[in-house]
N, C-alpha and C positions, 0 to 999 in steps of 0.2 A: 311225037306228039300229034294229036289230031288238030285240025284247024279250029275246032270248037275250043279245045283246051288252050291253044295259043291265043284265040280271041279273048277268052276269059282272063288270061294272064295279062294281056295288053290292056284290057279295060281296067283291071285291078291296078296296074301301074299308073294309068292315067288318073284314076280316082284318088290314089294315094298322093300323086304329085299335086293335084288340085287342092287336096286337104292341107298339105304342107304349105302351099302358097297362101291359102286362106288363113292358116294359123300364124303365119309370119306378118300378115297385114297390119294388125294393131300396132306393132312396134314401128313399122315403117311409116304408117299413116299418121301416127300421133304427132309427129313433128310438122305435118303438113296442114293441120287444122288451124286456120287463122283465129286469133283471139284466145287461144287456149294457153294458159300459163301453167297448168297442172298436167304435165305429160303423163304421169302415172295414172291420174284419174281418167284421162282420155284413153289410155291403153286399156284400163279396166272396162270402160264402157264399150269400146270397140271389141275387146275380147269376148264380152258377153254377147254382143251382137253376132259375132262370127260363130260362136258355139251354138247359138240359137238357130242360125241359118244351116249349120251342118247337121243339126239333129232332126 
């Protein structure tokens, strides 16, 4: 492999890892929001925000 190919593959791996962390954020964060009683509602809002940021 050329160093360019390796760099592209490593960058792709980093972007995919970041995307997966971002997509897991709403589930993890919904419990941390003070005053929120509707966890599924919080997850929906956060999921929408994450998808907006990723697009």
